[in-house]
C-alpha positions as CSV (number, residue, x, y, z in Angstrom):
1,M,87.6,89.1,101.3
2,S,89.9,89.3,98.3
3,Q,93.5,90.2,98.8
4,I,92.6,93.3,96.8
5,E,91.2,95.7,99.3
6,S,88.3,98.1,98.6
7,S,89.2,101.7,97.8
8,T,86.8,104.2,99.2
9,V,86.5,107.7,97.8
10,K,84.3,110.7,98.7
11,T,81.5,111.8,96.4
12,K,79.6,115.1,96.0
13,Y,76.1,114.2,95.0
14,W,74.4,114.0,98.4
15,H,72.9,116.2,101.1
16,L,72.1,115.9,104.8
17,L,68.5,115.6,105.9
18,D,66.9,117.1,109.0
19,D,66.4,113.6,110.6
20,G,70.2,112.9,110.5
21,R,70.2,110.7,107.4
22,V,72.1,111.5,104.2
23,Q,70.3,111.5,100.9
24,C,72.2,110.2,97.8
25,D,71.4,112.5,94.9
26,L,73.1,110.5,92.2
27,C,70.0,108.8,90.7
28,P,66.2,109.2,91.0
29,R,66.1,106.5,93.7
30,E,67.5,109.1,96.1
31,C,68.3,106.6,98.8
32,K,68.1,108.1,102.4
33,L,70.7,106.4,104.5
34,H,71.6,106.1,108.1
35,E,75.2,105.8,109.2
36,G,76.9,102.7,107.7
37,Q,73.9,102.0,105.5
38,Q,74.3,101.2,101.7
39,G,72.0,102.3,98.9
40,L,70.2,99.9,96.7
41,C,73.2,99.9,94.4
42,F,75.3,98.3,97.3
43,I,78.4,100.4,96.5
44,R,77.5,103.9,97.7
45,E,77.4,104.2,101.5
46,N,76.9,106.7,104.3
47,Q,80.2,107.0,106.1
48,N,80.6,109.7,108.7
49,N,77.5,111.6,107.3
50,E,78.7,111.7,103.7
51,I,78.2,109.4,100.8
52,V,81.3,107.5,99.6
53,L,81.9,105.1,96.7
54,T,83.3,101.9,98.2
55,T,84.6,100.2,95.0
56,Y,86.8,102.8,93.3
57,G,89.5,101.1,91.3
58,R,88.1,97.6,91.5
59,S,86.4,95.5,88.9
60,S,84.5,92.3,88.4
61,G,86.8,91.7,85.4
62,F,88.4,93.2,82.3
63,C,87.9,91.9,78.8
64,I,88.4,93.0,75.2
65,D,85.2,92.6,73.1
66,P,84.0,93.7,69.7
67,I,82.3,97.1,69.9
68,E,79.2,95.5,68.3
69,K,78.7,93.5,71.4
70,K,77.8,96.5,73.5
71,P,75.8,96.8,71.1
72,L,77.0,99.7,69.0
73,N,76.7,99.3,65.3
74,H,77.4,102.9,64.2
75,F,80.4,103.6,66.4
76,L,83.9,102.6,65.1
77,P,82.6,99.3,63.6
78,G,84.9,96.3,63.8
79,T,87.2,97.8,66.5
80,P,88.1,96.2,69.9
81,V,86.7,97.8,73.0
82,F,88.3,97.3,76.5
83,S,85.4,96.4,78.7
84,F,84.8,96.3,82.5
85,G,82.3,96.7,85.2
86,T,82.2,96.7,89.0
87,A,79.4,95.3,91.2
88,G,75.9,96.5,92.1
89,C,73.2,98.3,90.2
90,N,70.6,101.0,90.9
91,L,67.8,99.1,89.3
92,A,66.2,95.9,90.4
93,C,65.4,94.1,87.1
94,K,63.8,90.7,87.6
95,F,65.2,89.6,84.3
96,C,68.8,90.7,84.8
97,Q,71.2,88.8,82.5
98,N,74.3,89.8,84.6
99,W,72.7,89.4,88.0
100,D,75.7,87.6,89.5
101,I,77.6,90.9,89.0
102,S,74.9,93.6,89.3
103,K,73.3,92.0,92.4
104,S,76.4,90.9,94.1
105,R,77.1,92.1,97.6
106,E,80.3,90.1,97.8
107,M,83.6,92.1,97.5
108,D,85.2,88.9,96.2
109,T,83.3,89.6,93.0
110,L,85.7,92.5,92.5
111,A,88.7,90.3,92.0
112,D,90.7,92.6,89.7
113,A,91.9,96.2,90.2
114,A,93.4,99.0,88.2
115,S,93.9,102.7,88.3
116,P,92.3,104.9,85.6
117,E,95.8,105.5,84.2
118,K,96.6,101.7,84.0
119,I,93.3,101.0,82.2
120,A,94.1,103.6,79.6
121,R,97.6,102.3,79.2
122,V,96.6,98.7,78.8
123,A,93.8,99.5,76.4
124,A,96.2,101.4,74.3
125,D,98.8,98.6,74.5
126,Y,96.2,96.2,73.1
127,G,95.1,98.6,70.3
128,C,91.7,99.3,71.6
129,R,90.0,102.3,70.2
130,S,87.6,102.7,73.2
131,V,86.9,101.6,76.8
132,A,83.4,100.6,77.7
133,F,81.8,100.7,81.2
134,T,79.5,97.7,81.0
135,Y,78.3,94.5,82.7
136,N,76.7,96.7,85.4
137,D,75.6,100.4,85.2
138,P,78.5,102.9,85.3
139,V,76.1,105.5,86.8
140,I,76.8,104.0,90.2
141,F,80.6,104.1,89.9
142,H,80.3,107.7,88.5
143,E,83.6,109.0,90.0
144,Y,85.7,106.0,88.8
145,A,84.2,106.0,85.3
146,I,84.9,109.7,84.8
147,D,88.5,109.4,86.0
148,V,89.0,106.5,83.6
149,A,87.5,108.6,80.8
150,K,89.8,111.5,81.6
151,A,92.8,109.1,81.5
152,C,91.6,107.6,78.2
153,R,91.2,111.0,76.6
154,E,94.9,111.7,77.2
155,K,95.7,108.7,75.0
156,D,93.0,109.4,72.3
157,I,90.9,106.5,73.5
158,R,87.2,107.0,73.5
159,T,84.8,105.9,76.2
160,V,81.5,104.1,76.0
161,A,78.7,103.9,78.6
162,V,76.4,100.9,78.6
163,T,73.6,102.1,80.9
164,A,70.0,102.1,81.9
165,G,70.0,105.9,81.8
166,Y,68.7,106.2,85.4
167,V,70.5,109.2,86.7
168,N,69.7,112.7,88.0
169,P,70.3,115.8,85.9
170,E,73.3,117.3,87.7
171,P,75.5,114.2,87.8
172,R,74.2,113.3,84.3
173,A,75.7,116.5,82.9
174,E,79.1,115.8,84.5
175,F,79.1,112.2,83.4
176,Y,78.2,112.7,79.7
177,Q,80.6,115.4,79.0
178,W,83.3,112.6,79.2
179,M,81.4,109.9,77.3
180,D,81.9,109.5,73.5
181,A,79.2,106.9,73.0
182,A,76.3,105.3,74.9
183,N,74.0,102.5,74.5
184,V,71.0,103.1,76.8
185,D,68.6,100.3,77.7
186,L,65.2,101.5,76.9
187,K,63.7,98.5,78.8
188,A,60.1,99.1,77.8
189,F,57.7,101.9,77.0
190,T,55.2,101.7,79.9
191,E,55.5,102.9,83.5
192,R,53.9,99.6,84.5
193,F,56.9,97.6,83.2
194,Y,59.4,99.9,84.8
195,H,57.8,100.0,88.2
196,K,56.8,96.3,88.3
197,I,59.8,94.6,86.7
198,T,62.7,97.1,87.2
199,G,61.8,98.9,90.4
200,S,62.3,102.2,88.7
201,H,60.4,104.7,86.5
202,L,60.2,105.4,82.8
203,E,60.3,109.2,82.6
204,P,63.8,109.8,83.9
205,V,65.1,107.4,81.3
206,L,63.3,109.2,78.5
207,D,64.7,112.5,79.9
208,T,68.2,111.1,79.8
209,L,67.8,109.9,76.2
210,K,66.7,113.4,75.1
211,Y,69.5,115.0,77.1
212,I,72.2,112.8,75.5
213,K,70.8,113.4,72.0
214,H,70.3,117.1,72.1
215,E,72.7,118.4,74.8
216,T,75.9,116.4,74.2
217,D,78.2,115.2,71.5
218,C,77.9,111.6,72.7
219,W,76.8,109.1,70.0
220,L,73.6,107.3,71.1
221,E,72.0,104.0,70.4
222,T,69.3,102.1,72.4
223,T,68.6,98.5,73.2
224,T,65.3,96.9,74.2
225,L,65.3,93.3,75.6
226,L,62.0,91.9,74.4
227,I,60.3,89.8,77.0
228,P,57.3,87.7,75.8
229,G,54.0,89.1,77.2
230,E,55.7,92.0,79.0
231,N,57.0,94.6,76.6
232,D,56.5,93.1,73.1
233,S,53.0,94.1,72.0
234,E,52.6,95.8,68.6
235,R,51.1,98.9,70.3
236,E,53.9,99.4,72.8
237,L,56.6,98.9,70.1
238,T,54.8,101.3,67.8
239,E,54.5,103.9,70.5
240,M,58.2,103.5,71.5
241,S,59.4,103.7,67.9
242,E,57.3,106.8,67.1
243,W,58.6,108.5,70.3
244,V,62.2,107.7,69.2
245,V,61.7,109.2,65.8
246,E,59.9,112.3,67.2
247,N,62.3,113.0,70.1
248,L,65.6,111.4,69.1
249,G,65.4,111.5,65.3
250,P,65.2,108.7,62.6
251,D,69.0,108.2,62.5
252,M,69.3,106.9,66.1
253,P,69.8,103.1,65.9
254,M,67.5,100.8,67.8
255,H,68.5,97.3,68.9
256,F,65.9,94.6,69.8
257,S,67.4,91.7,71.7
258,A,66.2,88.3,72.7
259,F,65.4,87.5,76.3
260,H,66.3,84.1,77.8
261,P,65.0,82.9,81.2
262,D,67.3,84.2,84.0
263,F,67.4,85.5,87.6
264,K,63.8,85.9,88.8
265,M,62.0,85.3,85.5
266,M,62.9,81.6,84.9
267,D,59.3,80.8,84.1
268,V,59.1,83.1,81.1
269,P,60.0,81.6,77.7
270,S,62.8,82.8,75.4
271,T,61.9,85.4,72.8
272,P,61.1,83.9,69.4
273,I,63.1,85.3,66.5
274,S,59.8,86.2,64.8
275,T,59.1,88.7,67.7
276,L,62.5,90.4,67.1
277,E,61.9,90.6,63.3
278,R,58.4,92.0,63.9
279,A,59.8,94.7,66.3
280,R,62.4,95.7,63.7
281,E,59.7,96.0,61.0
282,I,57.5,98.1,63.3
283,A,60.4,100.4,64.1
284,M,61.3,100.9,60.4
285,K,57.7,101.4,59.5
286,A,57.6,104.2,62.2
287,G,60.5,105.9,60.4
288,V,63.6,104.4,62.3
289,R,66.3,104.2,59.6
290,Y,68.6,101.7,61.5
291,A,67.0,98.9,63.4
292,Y,68.7,95.7,64.5
293,V,68.1,92.4,66.3
294,G,70.4,90.9,68.9
295,N,71.1,87.6,70.7
296,V,70.0,85.7,67.6
297,H,71.7,84.8,64.3
298,D,70.2,87.0,61.6
299,P,72.8,88.5,59.3
300,A,70.3,90.5,57.3
301,A,68.8,92.2,60.4
302,D,72.3,92.7,61.9
303,S,73.6,94.4,58.8
304,T,73.4,98.1,58.1
305,W,71.4,99.2,54.9
306,C,71.2,102.5,53.2
307,H,67.8,104.0,54.0
308,K,67.7,105.8,50.6
309,C,68.8,103.3,48.0
310,G,68.7,100.0,50.0
311,A,72.3,99.0,49.4
312,R,74.0,97.0,52.1
313,L,76.6,99.2,53.7
314,I,78.0,97.1,56.5
315,E,77.6,93.3,56.4
316,R,77.6,91.6,59.8
317,D,77.5,87.9,60.7
318,W,77.2,87.9,64.5
319,Y,80.2,90.2,65.4
320,V,82.2,89.6,62.2
321,L,82.2,92.3,59.5
322,G,82.1,91.5,55.8
323,E,81.2,93.8,53.0
324,W,81.9,97.5,53.6
325,N,80.3,100.0,51.4
326,L,81.0,103.3,53.2
327,D,83.3,105.9,51.6
328,E,85.9,107.8,53.6
329,K,83.3,110.4,54.6
330,G,80.9,107.8,56.0
331,C,78.5,107.9,53.0
332,C,76.9,105.2,50.9
333,K,79.2,104.3,48.0
334,N,76.2,103.6,45.8
335,C,74.2,106.8,46.2
336,G,76.2,109.1,48.4
337,T,73.7,109.4,51.2
338,P,75.4,110.2,54.6
339,V,75.1,107.5,57.2
340,A,74.7,108.6,60.8
341,G,77.4,107.5,63.2
342,V,81.1,107.7,64.1
343,F,83.1,106.0,61.4
344,E,86.8,105.8,60.4
345,A,88.0,105.5,56.8
346,Q,88.3,101.8,57.2
347,P,86.6,99.3,59.5
348,G,88.4,97.4,62.3
349,H,89.1,93.7,62.0
350,W,88.7,92.5,65.6
351,G,86.0,90.1,64.7
352,A,84.2,88.1,67.3
353,K,87.1,87.5,69.6
354,R,86.7,87.8,73.4
355,L,90.0,88.3,75.2
356,P,89.9,88.3,79.1
357,I,92.6,90.5,80.7
358,R,94.0,90.0,84.2
359,M,95.2,93.5,85.1
360,N,97.5,92.2,87.9
361,L,99.5,90.5,85.2
362,E,99.8,93.5,83.0
């Protein structure tokens, strides 16, 4: 056990069952727990016939990243984002790239701690324009994330959710009223993939995407990790892209990222860059105006282009910005076409730096 003790707080999204168990109502998994039992997420537990969050105020680490790493390409480009996560996850992805955090049952993983107010203060001290809940899904530390978002709002710092979107409607509504941007992992576009490889279901994720887009002011982008032979067929990518255009609109950016062998899928090869480029082409052919590739070096496919005149608007080389051709209103300087997103008059200059922060030293 770390010297930093766990902080347990009561939650409200649960109800008692007739058989004496307590059902957690936070996400569609709806774990039914006996006294002392944890949900699949590991951090929500039945204590004294109510669900508590056992990791409030504790983190697996704090770090300042470029906002493009989340990835968000149309939300305050070039700015630093104060990033952290906790432990656990409410999905069971066999390909998890952060499995040492998301699947950890060890409290020593949570080696750093901070109150919501301290997170907001330190983020402000370092000049961060936003705070991101990332590395594992913020849905499961719902109460902590919301309190951090409230503290950040007091200091004019925005908040970002990097999430799989697997959450029930009532807690979802409370959560997203405090989020300014989200990148949702749209992991595939088949129920087979979701059930077989993530232990979850597709429809609740699609419902969350539509909710964020149409019922909130939260800026939305999606990421799909393309796994060879699992979710990278032309048919599936076409159906996904067409659904996005029809339900979320052509202006919502899509990111296609490269898989590398990890966790329980060590026998699957890495994604060829040609697969990512093909996915981007399929998306744009379906009407998606802003499609990107990730985890590979492709400056052209990482850059933002005007969908009307074809001018390069934001040049990116990995996480470093170059040419900037947006005017102060966020429009193309060449033809005046508005570009969807949240932009300031000038881009940030954080670059590709990654700065770990030890909160006990701040």
